[in-house]
N, C-alpha and C positions, 0 to 999 in steps of 0.2 A: 234787375233794378240798380242804379248808378247809387255812389254812396255819397251822402251828403256832407262836403267838408266844410268845416266852420274854422276859419283863422282865427285862434284865439287871442293873440296880443292886438290884433287888428281891431277885432270886435270891442275888446274892453277899454280901448284909447279912442275908437271912434266916437263922433256924434252926427255923423252924418245919416241923414234921414233915409237913404237908400239901404243902409245897414240895418234898419231896423227889423226887418223878418228875420234875418241872421241871428241879431242879438235875442230876439223874442224865442227862435228855436233853441238857442244854446239855455235859455232860461227854463224853457219846457222841458229840456234834458234833465237839469236838475231837479224840477219838479218831480219828473217821473221816477227818478232814483229815490228822492225822500217819501214818495207814497208807496213803494215797492215794499214788500214783505220777503222776497225770495231773490236776492241779489247774488249772483255768481261772481267773483272776481277771478280774472286771469292776469297775473303781473309778471313782469320781467326785470331785467337788471336795470332798465330806465328809472324805475321809482329810486333806486339807491344811488343816483349819480350826485345828488345834492349832497349825500353824505360824506362825499369823497371816495366812492367806490368806482371805478371806471366801468362803463358797459363793455360788451364784446365787439360790435360791429361799427362803430362809429370811428371818425378818424382818428381819435386818441384813445381809442378803444383798448382791449385787452390784446386782440388779434395784432394788431398795428405795434404795440409795445413789446409782443414775445418776436414778432420778424425782426424789430429794429435791434433788440439785444442779441438775439441768436440767429443772425442772417443766414451763417452756414449749416445750422443744425436741422432747419425746418423751412419747406418751401412756402408754406402759408402759416399764419398764426392758428388756424384752425387744427393743424397738425398736432399742436400742444396737448389738446382735449381730446384726442383720438385715444381709443384703447389698443391701437397698434404700437405706441411709444413704449410699451413695458417688453416689446420685443429687442430693444437695443439698450445697452446700459448707460451708454451716454444720453440718449434722450431721457430715459427713466430719471437719471439724476438731474437733469435740467427741469424736468417736470416736479420734481419734490423741493426743489429751489425756489421755483417760481409760485408754487401754490402755498408754501410757507410763507413767503411774503405777502401773498393776497390775505392770509389767514389772519396775520397780525394787524393788516391793513383794515379788516373787518371788524377785529376785535376794538379797535379804536374808533369805528364808524358808531353814530349815533341814528335812531330811529328816524326819517323825514318824515313832513306833513303828509306824505301819501301813506305811509304805513300808519300814522295816528290817523286818518280817514277811514282806512280798512278796519282797524280795531274799534273805531266809533260807531260803524257800521254793525259790527258783532254785538257791541255792547246794547244797542239800542233794539236788537232783534231783527235788523233788516238783512244780514247776511246769512246766505244758505250755505256757502263754503267760499274759501280762497284757495285757489292753485297758484303755485308761485314756482318760477323757474330758478330763483335765487339761490345761494348756496351761505348766504351771509348770515342767516339767522335772526335778521333784525324784526321779523313777524313773531318768533319765538319769545325775544326780549320783551318784548311788550305784553306779552301774556297770553297770545294766541296759541292754544294747543295744538302742536304739530304732529304729534304722535312720533312713530319710529323710537329709535334710541331702545330697542329691543322688547317694547310694548307693543309694535305692530300699530295699524290705524284702526279706529272705532268709527263706526257710524255717527254715533251720537255727541261724543266727547271731542274728536279730532276736528278742529275748525280751519286749520291751515294743512294744506298739503304740499311737501317740498317734493317738487317733481325730480329734480337732479341731485339729490341729497343733501347732506349736511357738512359743512366746511370744518366745524367744531367738534368732528367726530373722525375716528379712524377706523377701519377693520382689517381684520387679517385676509389675505389673499388665499389662504389654503382653509382655514375653518371657518371663514366668515364671521368671527367674533367680534362684537362691536365695544368699542372703549372711548371714553372722553379724551380729545387731544390734550396731551399733557404738556407742559411748557418744554420738559425734555426731549419729548419727541418731537415737536415742532424745531428745537433746536437743531437736533439731527437731520431733520428735513432740510433745513437751510443751507446744511453742508453736503448735501446731495446723498444722505444714506437714508437707509430704511430700517427703523428698530425690528427686533426680534417680536412675534407675538407671545404674551406671556403665557396664555393656555396652551400654545403647542410647546413652549418649552417646559412647562410643568409636567405636560403628559409624558415627553419624550425623558425627563429626569426621574420620574415615577417607573417608568419601563426599565430602565439602566439600573436603578436600584435592585429590582428583583432579577436581574442578571436577563433580562430581554433584549430584544433588537431593538434600537434606537430608532425612534420615527423623524420623519422631517419636519423641521421648525419653520414656519410661515414667517413672512413679514408683514408689516403694518403698512397701509397705505392711506389717503386721505378718503374719507366716507362720500364720496362725489360720483355722479354717473356720468362717465365719458361718452363720447359718439361711439355707437355701434356696440354699444354694452347694456345688458339688461338690468332694470333696476330691480334691486333685491325685495323691494316690496312691491312689485308690478301687479301681483293679484290682488292684493289690497286695494291698490289705487282703482284698478278694474271696477272691483265690487261698490268702492264708494262714489264712482262717477255713475254707474247704473243705477244705484240708489238715489243720487240727487237729479238724474232725469226723470226718474219715476216721481218725483215731488214738483214737478211742473214750476221750473222758475220762470220768472217773470222779466228779469233784466239779466245782460252778460255784459259786464264792465272789462274792457281788455286795456290794460296800462302797463306802457313801459316795455314793450317785446315788439321784435319787428315779425314774428310768426313765421320764422325760416325752419325751425326743428319739424321733422315728419311727426312726431308723436304728438306735438302741443297742435299742430294742424288739425289733426282728427279730432282731438278733445273739443277745440274751439268750433268745429263744424257740428259735433253731435250737439252740444249745448245750443247753439245758435237754430239749429232745427227744432229744439225743444222749447226755445222761448218763441219764436214764430208760430208755434201751434197755438190755435185759439183755446182759450180756457175760460171757465165760468160761464154763467148763463149769457152774458152779452157777447160773448166770444170775442173778446179783446186779445189781440197780440201785444207781445212784448218787444223790446228793441236789444239791439246789440250795439254798444257805444264802443268805439276805440279811441283812445286817447295815447297820442304819441308824437314824437318831433320829427317821425319819418312817415310818410304816406303808406298805405298797404297796396298791394300790388292789384291786377284787375282780376285776379283769381277769385278775389273776395267780394266780388261785386254780387249782389243778391244775398250776401250772408250778412256784412257788416251795414248797418244802417247810416250811422252819424261816424263821422271821424273829426275829432277835436284835434286840431293840428296845433301841438304845443307841449310844453312841459307838464308832466303831471302834477308837480307843486302848484303851479298858477292855477291850473284847472280846478284843484281840490279847494284853493282857496276862493275860488269864485263860488264853487258849490256849498260852501260852509256859510257864506254870506247870505245864500238863498235859505239855507236850513237854519240860520238864527232867526230871519224874518219871518219864515213860514211857521217853524214849530220851535219858539223858543224854551220851552219847557225842556226839551232835550239837552239844553247846555247851561242848567241851572246847577250850579255846584256847591254843595254843602260845606260848611265850616269844617275841616277836618282838625279834632282835638288830638288824636294820636295817630300811629302809623296804622293801625288796624279798624277802629271804629270812626265814623264821621257822623257828627251830630250838630244840628243848626242850634244857634245859639238861641234861648227863650224855651225850646221845646223840652218838655217835661218827660222825663225817664218813665217809659210805660212797663208796669210789671205784671206779666201774665198769669191770670188766676188760672188754676186748673179747673176743667169743666165738671159740674157735678155728675155722678154717675146715676145710671138707671135707678129708679125707685127712691131716689133721697128726695127730700123736701125741698121745694123751691125756695129760694132766699137764703138756705142755710149758710152760715160762715165756715170757712176753713177751721180744720181742726186745732189749728195754732192759735187762732185769734179766739176760739172758745175757750181753751186752757188758760190764756192771759185774763180774759174776763171771769172766768170762774175764781182765780185765785183772789182770796180776801185781802183788803190793805190792811197794814199793822198799824197800830197806835202805839203811843208810848207806854211802855210798861206791860204790853200785851205781848204773851207767848205765841210763836207761829202755830197754827193748827194744821198738824199733817194733812194732806191731802186723802181723799178717800180711795182706796185701792180700787183697781179695776175689777177684781173678783171678790165680792163680799165673803167668800167661804173663810172658815177659820182654819189657819194653818195647825198642823200637827206640834209645831215648835212654839207655838204662842205661849204655852205654860212655862217653857224654858225662859223665854226671854223676860217675863215676868217676875220670875224668881231672882234676877240679877239686880243687885243694888245700883242704884244711879244710873238706870237704863237711858241711853240717849237714843232718839230716832237714828235709824239707819243712813236716812239722806236728808240733811237738814235742807230748809227751802231757802232760794236765794232771794235776796231783797228784790223788791219791785219798785218802780216808780210810780208815785202818785198820779193818776191820770185823771179820774172823775171823784164822784164821792164815794163813800164805803159801801160795798156790796156784800149782801149776806152770803155766807158759804153756802155751796151746794148741799143740799141734804142727802146723807147716805141712803142706798138702797136696802132695803130690810134684808137680813141675813139668810142665806139659803139652808135648809135641814140638811144634818149631815147624814152619812150612812152609818148602818149599825157597826161597822167596824172601826170607823173613825171615831164614834162616839165611845167605843169601848178603850180605844187607845187614849183618848182625852180621860176619861174616868181612870185609867190606870196612872196617867201623869199626875191629876189630881191626887189620887192616895198618896204618891211618893211625895208629892210635895206638903201634903198635910202631915206626914210622919217626919218631914224635916230632912230627907235625903233627895237633894236636887241631881239628877244625873248629869253625867259631863257633856259637853257639847261636843268633846272630839268622840267620844263614844255613842253618838245618839242613836246608832242602829241597834246596839246593845241594849240601850235604856229601854228603847221601845219595844222591847221583846217580852210582852206580858202573856203568861200563860191564862188564857181565858178557857174555862171548862165548857163542855159542850151541855146542852140541858139534858138530864138525866129523868128518867122515868121508875127508877128502881127495879127493872125488869132486863132480863137478858136479852141481848137481840138475836131474832132467829134468822138464820139463812134464808132468804128469798123473802120473807116476811119480818118487816118491820115491827117495832113495839112503840111507835109514837102514838097510836090511837087505844094501847091497851090500858086499863084503867091501874093506876099506880097504889091503888089502897089494898088489895089483895096481895101477900106475900107468898112465893112459890116455895114450897117446901122440897128438901131432896129427897129423891125416890118416889114421889108422887107424878102422875099424868096430869097435864094441862088439858082444857078441853081442846085445844088443838090438836095435841096428840092424839087424843081418843079418835077423832073423827078422821084426821089426815096421817097420823102415825107419826114415829119418833123420826125426826129427821136424820138423827145420830146413825140410829139403826138402819134407816134405808139406805145412807152413805156406804156404811159397811156391806150389806147386801150386795150394793153395785161393785165396790171393790173387790169382793170375794168372787163374784160372778165374772168379773174380768181378769182375775188371777186363773182361773180354771179353764180358760180357751186353751182348744186343742192346740199341739203344734202344727204347723203345715208340714205334709208329707210331698215327697218328690214324685213325679209322674210315673218313674219306671218301678220305684218300691212299691208302689200302689197297685199297680198291675201284676206285681209278684205275689204279693198278699192275697188278691183276689182270686188268682190261679190256685193258690195251695188251699186257700178255703174251700174250693170246688173240689179239690181232690180229696179232702179229708172228707167232706159230706159224702162222696160216693163209696169210699171206703166204709163209713159207718153204715149207711144204707145196705151194702151189700153184706156185711157180717148181721145186722138185723134179720135180713133175708134168709141167710144160712141158718141162724139159730132158730126161725120160725119153722124151718123145713125138719129140723132134726127133732124138734119138739112134736110135730106132726107124726113124724115115723115112730118115734117112742110111744105116741099115744097109739097109733095103729097096732103096734106089736103087743101092747098090754092088753089090749081089747081082744 
């Protein structure tokens, strides 16, 4: 499918009826962009030319400038931006000098109208993500989060991806540590010198102090990506690209690039394929718009739909005119009172009221408002009435404060402004009964107050120690059986047994018997000694039995002889 070319300057100045279809098609492109919600922007050095930063491949671009300045050092201007230049100290020095001058020029430049247009797409929720080849950092200066700088790239927060690095940063060629480009380092680059890496120098110094071998100290270089050089955040960029492709972009807007870099070609073709894929119930396809002063090559036929031949700032101006006419609400600007908050004149300040919790009554006022309404208004000659406390319980130190002469309230009320009529004070809640221990403490304090001795406030712990006797029944307590239910009228005489002792026995004697039984326990005998004692007992028994038998025989013999 051939690419539709729209000559921008001719269509904007022509009034010929034959150019009406082309003008209508140019207006339709602007309308499609305004109605889109997922615009992917791919930009190059052409969007920064109006700010004074030259591009690369034009007649007055950076490549021609390098060839004219260093005719003997480089065959082409592209060689200055190739990674092979670090193999030669002479070309490395020229590279540092040229990049330092370019960095100073970028610091003086201001964002162009095209940069503000990309930022406007992001603020109105139309930008899916921006991918730029520029190293000037003008998108970051406008507020587009560009990630990197030691924080990596995030899918949700990174809005602009710097495909070729950041000229405002430097990194070590050895440890890859990233630093902001300081003025002293830029000055060294202008002289063709490379500053040492602070991280490598600190590591080497720490090793030398502990008598270890010194390590190599790397040098700093501009944190931009050269030809034939991998991007330090290449994996993160691949993840972001895959994530954006899965979200279904509907517009691919390519501005200010000639599409000569191989990596950028692949990125544009992948996004163009996703844009041309039908989405939604209607199966509508998106469009790929290419805005540049040079036409694309034939390889982009079937990929790029419309080519707007002209400068990006001039085309953005035309789109903004259509934007203001179709959606004027996107261009309403509020009156800014200070640097942080914008407020339209005549709009009252809105105070947020916290939502009522679950279970609270509907229409209930905030606590602060209720407290102000419950405070009674004071009249002339009237003393302030203290506010009722949250807990109605009586404090154990209430009697102490009552004994002090000329006692004043602990926290005097602040005077309030009269807003309405006199309101009655809120009645206090009925007192809560105190526990028996607190009642006894209060009775002890009242007794001390009646006697005329007031306890010292500094020794309140000792003054409240009142010896309270437990209830007595005039009976001795029995272990295991209390005397709380015994009758206190009968006195127990010494030497007589109580009815309980007659039935259950005396607990004192029983305890003595138990102690005596435990003291008469046999001592344990060893196993070998026990066996010896058993054998000895058997031998003695046999001996006695033999002697008894011999005695019986002698008696029988004597009886026989006598007979």
